[in-house]
C-alpha positions in Angstrom: 0.2 0.0 0.1 1.1 3.3 -1.0 2.7 5.4 1.8 1.6 8.7 3.3 4.1 11.3 2.2 7.3 11.8 4.9 7.9 15.3 3.5 5.4 16.6 2.0 2.5 15.2 4.4 4.0 14.8 7.7 7.1 16.7 7.8 5.6 19.8 6.7 3.0 19.5 9.3 5.7 19.1 12.3 7.5 22.2 10.8 4.1 24.2 11.0 3.6 23.0 14.5 7.0 23.2 15.9 8.1 26.8 14.8 7.9 27.3 10.9 7.2 31.0 10.2 10.3 31.6 8.6 13.4 29.6 7.4 15.5 29.2 9.7 12.8 30.8 12.2 12.4 29.5 15.9 11.7 26.8 17.8 12.7 23.1 16.0 13.1 25.4 12.8 16.3 26.8 13.7 20.2 26.9 12.8 21.8 23.9 14.1 24.7 25.9 16.0 21.6 28.4 17.8 21.1 27.9 21.3 17.5 28.5 20.5 17.1 25.2 18.6 14.7 23.6 21.1 16.1 20.6 22.9 18.8 20.1 20.4 16.1 18.9 18.0 16.4 20.2 14.2 13.0 20.2 12.1 15.2 22.3 9.4 15.1 19.4 7.2 14.8 16.0 7.2 18.4 15.1 6.9 19.7 17.4 9.6 22.5 16.4 11.8 20.7 17.2 14.6 17.3 16.2 13.1 14.7 13.1 12.6 17.4 10.2 11.6 20.5 11.2 13.7 20.9 12.5 17.4 20.2 15.2 18.9 22.3 18.5 19.0 25.0 20.0 21.8 22.2 22.1 23.3 20.1 19.1 24.3 21.2 19.3 27.8 19.8 22.9 28.3 16.3 20.6 28.3 15.1 19.3 31.5 12.8 16.6 30.9 11.9 16.3 34.9 13.6 17.7 37.9 16.6 15.7 37.7 17.4 14.4 34.0 18.0 16.2 31.0 18.4 15.3 27.4 21.4 14.0 26.2 22.9 14.7 22.7 23.6 11.1 22.2 20.0 10.7 22.2 18.1 9.7 19.0 14.3 10.8 17.7 13.8 7.6 15.7 15.3 4.0 16.4 17.6 3.1 13.6 17.0 -0.8 14.8 13.1 -0.6 14.8 9.9 0.1 12.7 8.0 -0.3 15.7 6.5 3.1 16.7 6.4 2.3 20.2 10.4 1.8 20.2 10.8 5.3 18.4 10.9 8.0 20.5 9.6 10.7 18.6 6.2 8.8 17.7 5.7 7.9 21.9 6.2 11.7 22.8 3.8 12.7 20.4 1.6 10.0 20.8 1.6 10.8 24.7 0.3 14.4 24.1 -3.2 13.2 23.1 -3.7 11.1 25.9 -7.4 11.9 27.1 -7.2 13.8 30.4 -3.7 15.0 29.5 -0.2 13.7 28.8 1.6 11.7 31.6 4.1 12.9 33.8 4.6 14.1 37.9 6.0 17.2 39.7 5.0 19.4 36.6 6.8 17.5 34.1 5.1 15.5 31.6 7.6 12.8 29.8 7.8 9.5 28.9 10.1 6.2 28.9 11.4 4.6 25.4 14.1 2.3 26.0 14.9 3.1 29.3 15.3 7.0 28.3 13.3 10.0 29.6 11.8 12.1 26.6 9.4 15.2 27.2 6.0 14.9 25.9 5.2 17.1 22.9 4.2 19.5 21.9 4.7 20.6 25.4 1.3 20.3 27.2 -0.6 23.1 28.8 0.0 23.1 32.6 -1.2 22.0 35.2 -3.8 19.3 33.1 -1.3 18.2 30.2 -4.1 18.8 27.7 -3.0 20.1 24.4 -2.6 23.6 23.4 -0.6 23.9 20.1 -3.8 24.8 17.9 -2.0 23.5 14.8 -1.2 20.1 16.3 -4.8 19.8 17.8 -6.1 20.3 14.3 -3.7 18.1 12.7 -5.6 15.5 15.1 -8.7 16.0 15.1 -10.4 14.8 12.5 -9.4 11.5 10.6 -6.9 10.6 8.8 -4.5 12.0 11.9 -1.6 13.0 11.4 0.0 10.8 14.6 -1.6 7.9 12.8 0.0 8.7 9.3 3.3 9.0 11.5 2.4 5.5 12.7 2.2 3.8 9.8 5.3 5.5 8.1 7.3 4.4 10.6 5.9 0.7 10.4 6.5 0.9 6.5 9.9 1.4 6.9 10.8 5.1 7.4 11.4 5.9 3.8 12.3 9.7 3.6 11.0 10.9 0.1 12.4 14.5 0.4 14.0 16.2 -2.5 17.4 14.7 -3.3 18.5 16.1 -6.4 19.3 19.7 -7.6 17.7 22.7 -7.6 15.0 21.4 -4.9 17.0 20.0 -2.1 16.9 22.1 1.3 21.0 23.3 0.4 19.5 24.3 -3.2 16.9 26.4 -2.5 19.0 27.7 1.1 21.5 28.8 -1.7 18.8 30.0 -4.1 17.0 32.2 -1.9 20.2 34.3 -0.9 20.0 35.6 -4.0 15.9 36.1 -3.7 15.0 40.0 -2.9 11.6 41.1 -2.5 9.5 43.5 -5.7 10.7 47.0 -6.0 8.5 49.7 -4.6 7.3 47.2 -1.5 6.5 49.7 1.2 7.2 48.5 4.8 3.3 49.1 5.5 2.4 46.5 3.3 2.9 43.5 4.4 2.3 41.5 1.2 3.5 38.3 0.2 3.9 37.8 -3.5 4.0 34.1 -4.6 4.8 32.4 -8.0 5.5 29.4 -9.0 8.9 29.4 -11.1 9.0 29.5 -14.5 13.1 29.1 -15.1 15.9 28.7 -12.6 16.7 31.7 -10.4 13.3 33.3 -10.9 12.7 36.3 -9.4 8.6 36.3 -9.5 9.0 39.0 -11.9 6.7 39.4 -15.0 6.1 41.6 -17.9 3.3 44.0 -16.9 3.2 43.1 -13.6 3.3 47.3 -12.0 6.5 46.8 -10.2 9.1 49.4 -11.7 11.0 49.3 -13.5 9.2 46.9 -15.9 10.4 43.8 -17.3 10.6 43.1 -20.4 8.4 39.9 -22.1 11.8 37.7 -22.2 12.4 38.1 -18.6 11.0 34.7 -18.5 12.2 32.4 -21.4 10.3 32.2 -24.4 10.4 28.4 -24.2 9.0 28.5 -20.7 7.4 25.2 -20.8 11.1 24.0 -21.3 12.5 25.8 -18.2 9.9 25.8 -15.5 10.8 24.4 -12.5 8.7 21.4 -12.4 10.0 18.1 -12.0 9.1 14.5 -11.9 10.9 12.5 -9.4 10.6 8.7 -7.7 8.9 8.1 -4.7 12.7 8.6 -2.8 12.5 12.3 -4.0 15.4 11.3 -6.9 14.5 13.0 -10.5 14.2 11.1 -12.8 13.6 11.0 -16.8 11.5 8.5 -18.0 11.4 7.9 -21.8 7.8 6.8 -21.3 4.7 6.6 -18.5 3.9 3.0 -18.2 1.2 1.4 -16.8 1.3 0.8 -13.0 4.0 3.4 -12.6 4.3 6.1 -10.0 5.9 9.7 -9.8 5.9 12.9 -7.4 5.5 16.1 -9.5 7.6 18.5 -7.6 7.3 22.1 -8.3 9.7 25.1 -7.0 7.5 28.0 -5.4 8.7 31.2 -3.9 7.7 34.1 -2.1 9.1 37.5 -3.9 7.0 39.8 -1.1 8.1 41.4 2.4 5.6 39.1 4.3 5.0 35.5 5.1 2.4 33.3 3.6 0.3 30.3 4.8 -1.5 29.5 8.2 1.4 29.7 10.4 1.5 33.6 9.7 -2.3 34.0 10.7 -2.7 36.6 8.1 -5.6 36.9 4.8 -6.1 34.9 3.3 -5.7 32.1 6.1 -4.3 29.7 4.0 -1.9 29.2 1.0 -2.7 26.8 -1.8 -1.0 25.3 -4.6 -2.5 23.0 -7.3 -1.3 21.1 -10.3 -3.3 19.6 -13.1 -2.1 17.1 -15.8 -3.3 17.5 -19.5 -2.5 15.2 -22.7 0.7 16.6 -24.3 -0.1 20.0 -26.0 1.1 23.2 -27.1 -1.0 25.4 -25.4 -4.4 24.0 -23.6 -6.4 20.6 -23.5 -8.7 19.0 -21.1 -7.1 18.3 -18.0 -7.4 16.4 -14.6 -6.7 16.8 -11.0 -3.3 15.7 -9.3 -3.7 14.5 -5.8 -2.1 16.7 -3.4 1.5 14.8 -1.5 0.2 16.9 1.6 -2.3 14.8 2.0 -2.2 12.2 5.2 -4.2 9.7 3.3 -2.5 8.5 0.1 -5.7 7.6 -1.6 -7.3 10.8 -1.2 -7.8 13.0 -4.6 -8.0 16.2 -2.9 -6.0 18.6 -5.2 -4.9 21.6 -2.8 -1.4 21.4 -1.2 -1.8 23.7 1.7 1.7 25.3 2.2 2.1 26.0 6.0 4.2 28.5 5.9 6.2 30.7 3.4 8.7 33.0 4.4 9.4 36.5 2.7 12.3 36.0 0.0 12.3 31.8 0.2 11.5 29.1 -1.9 9.7 26.0 -1.2 8.8 22.7 -3.1 5.3 21.7 -3.7 4.4 17.7 -4.5 1.6 16.2 -6.1 0.8 12.4 -6.8 1.4 11.4 -10.4 -0.3 7.6 -10.9 0.3 6.8 -14.4 -2.8 4.8 -14.7 -5.1 7.5 -13.0 -4.3 10.3 -14.6 -4.4 8.5 -17.9 -8.0 7.0 -16.8 -8.7 10.8 -15.9 -7.6 12.3 -19.1 -9.7 10.0 -20.8 -13.1 11.4 -19.0 -11.7 14.5 -19.8 -11.4 14.1 -23.6 -14.8 12.4 -23.7 -16.4 15.6 -21.4 -14.9 17.6 -24.0 -16.2 16.1 -27.1 -13.2 14.7 -28.5 -14.5 12.6 -31.5 -12.6 10.5 -34.2 -12.3 13.3 -36.6 -10.7 15.2 -34.1 -8.3 12.9 -33.6 -7.4 11.7 -37.1 -9.6 8.7 -37.0 -8.1 7.3 -33.3 -10.3 7.2 -30.5 -9.4 8.7 -27.3 -8.1 5.4 -25.8 -5.7 5.1 -29.1 -4.6 8.2 -28.5 -3.8 8.2 -25.2 -1.4 5.3 -26.0 2.1 6.1 -26.0 1.3 9.8 -25.3 3.2 11.9 -22.9 1.6 14.6 -20.7 2.0 18.1 -19.9 1.6 19.6 -16.0 0.5 23.0 -15.0 0.8 24.3 -11.9 -0.9 27.2 -10.3 -1.1 29.1 -6.8 -4.8 30.4 -6.9 -5.1 31.3 -2.8 -2.3 32.7 -0.6 -2.3 36.7 -1.4 -4.0 39.3 0.3 -5.0 42.4 -2.2 -1.9 44.1 -3.7 -1.3 46.1 -6.5 1.2 43.9 -8.3 -1.3 42.1 -10.2 -0.7 40.6 -13.7 -1.0 42.8 -16.8 -4.5 43.9 -17.4 -5.8 41.9 -14.1 -6.6 39.0 -15.9 -8.3 35.9 -13.5 -5.6 33.2 -13.2 -6.9 30.0 -15.0 -5.0 27.0 -17.0 -5.2 29.3 -19.7 -3.1 31.9 -18.2 0.3 32.6 -19.7 3.2 32.3 -17.3 5.1 35.3 -19.1 2.7 37.5 -17.9 0.9 35.8 -14.4 3.6 34.4 -11.9 1.2 32.4 -10.0 1.3 29.4 -12.8 4.1 27.7 -14.5 3.9 24.6 -16.8 6.0 21.7 -17.6 5.8 20.4 -21.3 9.1 18.3 -21.9 9.3 14.9 -23.3 12.7 12.5 -24.0 12.7 11.8 -27.5 14.6 8.2 -28.2 16.4 8.5 -31.6 17.0 4.9 -31.5 13.4 4.3 -31.8 13.3 5.9 -35.3 14.3 4.4 -38.5 15.0 5.9 -42.3 11.5 5.4 -43.2 9.6 4.9 -40.5 9.4 8.3 -38.2 9.1 8.2 -34.8 5.6 10.3 -33.5 4.8 12.3 -30.9 1.0 13.1 -30.5 -0.1 16.5 -29.4 -3.2 18.7 -29.0 -3.8 22.0 -30.4 -6.0 24.3 -28.8 -7.1 28.0 -30.2 -5.6 30.6 -27.8 -7.4 33.8 -28.2 -9.6 35.1 -31.3 -8.0 35.1 -34.9 -5.0 32.7 -36.5 -3.0 31.2 -34.5 0.7 30.1 -35.8 2.9 27.0 -34.6 6.5 27.0 -35.6 8.9 24.5 -35.7 12.5 25.5 -34.1 15.5 22.9 -33.8 18.9 22.7 -35.2 18.8 19.2 -37.1 20.4 18.6 -40.1 17.0 18.6 -42.8 19.7 16.4 -45.0 20.2 13.6 -42.4 16.9 13.8 -40.8 13.3 14.1 -42.1 11.1 16.2 -39.7 7.1 16.0 -40.5 3.7 17.2 -39.3 0.5 15.0 -39.4 -3.0 16.6 -39.1 -6.0 15.0 -39.0 -7.7 15.6 -42.9 -10.8 17.5 -41.8 -8.8 20.3 -39.7 -6.3 20.6 -42.5 -8.8 21.0 -44.7 -11.1 23.7 -42.7 -8.0 25.4 -40.7 -4.6 25.1 -42.2 -5.0 24.4 -45.9 -3.8 27.7 -47.9 -6.6 26.9 -50.5 -9.8 26.2 -48.4 -9.3 27.2 -45.0 -9.6 31.1 -43.9 -6.3 32.4 -42.6 -4.6 29.2 -42.9 -0.9 29.0 -44.0 1.8 26.5 -44.6 5.5 27.6 -45.0 8.7 25.8 -44.8 6.7 22.2 -45.3 5.8 20.3 -48.4 2.9 18.0 -48.5 3.3 14.2 -48.9 1.2 12.5 -51.1 -0.3 9.0 -50.3 1.3 6.3 -52.3 4.2 8.0 -53.3 8.2 7.4 -53.1 8.0 9.4 -50.2 5.0 8.1 -48.2 5.8 7.5 -44.5 3.6 5.7 -42.1 1.0 7.7 -40.6 0.8 8.1 -36.6 -3.2 8.6 -37.3 -5.6 6.8 -40.1 -7.0 10.1 -41.6 -3.8 12.0 -41.8 -2.2 14.7 -44.5 1.7 14.6 -43.8 3.8 17.6 -44.1 7.6 17.4 -44.6 9.9 20.5 -43.4 11.9 21.4 -46.2 13.2 25.0 -44.6 14.9 25.5 -41.5 12.2 28.2 -41.0 9.0 26.1 -40.9 5.6 27.0 -39.3 2.0 26.4 -40.3 -0.8 29.2 -39.5 -3.8 27.9 -37.9 -7.2 29.4 -39.2 -9.5 30.3 -35.8 -11.1 27.4 -34.5 -13.0 28.3 -31.4 -15.9 26.4 -32.5 -14.3 23.3 -32.4 -11.5 24.5 -30.0 -9.4 21.2 -29.7 -7.9 18.6 -32.6 -4.7 16.7 -32.5 -1.3 16.6 -34.4 1.4 14.7 -34.3 5.4 15.5 -35.0 7.9 13.0 -36.7 11.3 12.6 -37.1 13.0 9.8 -39.3 16.4 9.1 -40.0 18.7 6.4 -39.8 20.0 6.2 -36.1 23.4 4.1 -37.2 24.0 7.4 -39.3 23.6 9.9 -36.7 25.1 8.3 -33.5 27.6 11.4 -33.8 25.1 13.8 -34.2 25.0 16.6 -31.7 21.9 16.4 -29.8 19.2 19.4 -30.8 16.1 19.9 -29.1 12.9 19.9 -31.1 10.5 22.7 -30.0 7.1 23.5 -31.3 6.0 26.8 -30.4 2.3 28.2 -30.1 1.7 32.0 -30.8 -1.4 33.8 -31.0 -2.5 36.3 -33.5 -0.5 38.9 -32.1 2.6 36.8 -32.2 2.7 36.2 -28.6 4.0 33.0 -27.4 1.4 31.2 -25.4 2.9 27.6 -25.2 4.8 24.7 -26.6 6.7 21.6 -26.2 10.1 20.7 -26.3 11.3 16.9 -27.3 14.8 16.5 -25.7 16.5 14.4 -28.3 18.4 11.1 -27.0 21.0 10.5 -29.8 21.5 6.7 -30.0 24.7 4.7 -28.5 26.3 2.3 -30.5 24.7 -1.4 -30.5 21.4 0.7 -28.3 18.2 -1.6 -28.5 14.7 -0.6 -29.3 12.9 0.5 -25.8 9.3 -0.7 -25.2 6.5 1.4 -26.4 5.4 4.1 -23.8 2.4 4.5 -22.3 
């Protein structure tokens, strides 16, 4: 059975209970060398030298357990030799605080004995009745599922640390990055405003073109290929970044998204501000250039790992800091949800080149969009035009959204006359003609690049002769049955082959039929391309005024000597 997440569901709540209003802050969330590190026990990060898996710090003896006993730096909160919760002091200490009628103890001290060691009951109970007086701890343990029960399950199942372990998501990475994060220019000491963002690039400072801060930043402050640079990653359930060539049935990953606060005040329930909570959300979409039907990803802050609740609660995000929000990506559930979403959106086989929704999703990738819908109080640093946040919001203009549209492309899967295809969804952006521009550095004399478009969509929206605004530049049509005919990604397809480096198509306004499918194909002899310098292949989607609204990038993986064909993707 799936564990509740230590880092996202349990540890973050421990921090909220024990001092997490800044990083470092006070209580157990403090610097290791601080005399204010309560009991010498650190909740600064999961692998702290005085943290969960280690021993107490040198200031442990500053804390008296009873009239004659002090904590010892050699004591360990978790027993490395046992997965029995009752043999792990931290669990027993916490559980005792919830004892009906009051925590155990004597002489005004509340303590428990584990493995012949005395430990203080935590959080410190109220004197003299021993009742719970920490509101966050009480709240986390009032209605099922309880935090204490999730902690018990986690210990029993082996105490796996799933905190992020790969750059740029580790505690050390965040600490280094936020040393460069500054508040928005123009903030007043009287504002007390958290200014939250989902990172669309490394070193993101939260600024966006038209955000009403002075001086303004250009639109390219966020890279044009923001779906490639967004700090949203897949990790395994141990917290290590992974780059799966495909998403296979039965697999489960975490989505880890970098978030930040470039304001001069903290956000989240620990700050007691308005709004009282901060939430982050994530949605998966079929692989696309801009938009598509979506399915919510369950939050990893859920104590019940089976919960479908989408809201990831960020209990505290101090000013000028970064953190990581997490979501569960179960491949089977995501693609089952996308099938329902595409069905509800009215997709027909004609829009998918004669394919069923099932067949379309088989072998496809996914896009992830992350948003921060709640957490800021009213402020003047709003997106250009004060446009409300939606999944269609532009990450170059709205700091509260980022998207990741990135897939690997294994060149060993293609052949000289059989392209390897990547299917994607195209959506109408704004009103008027949209453009799809192909960008890459592959040599067209060695690699053939194709676009496949469902015939009805091509005739209605792309064909220069039949559509109202469609255009084809840098491509030539491949005729069925001719010498240059190639295997199609779907039955009813018009195939275009790229003939010039500058290649794009214009798609007439198709708001009445918002979505349709396309595919990008790449063909070539892998043996001849072994020494080819890898070049990303990007499809860039622009609306009628030329503004980039989205796209996707294929990360080219050059074949190795003797490379074997891999199994088909999800």
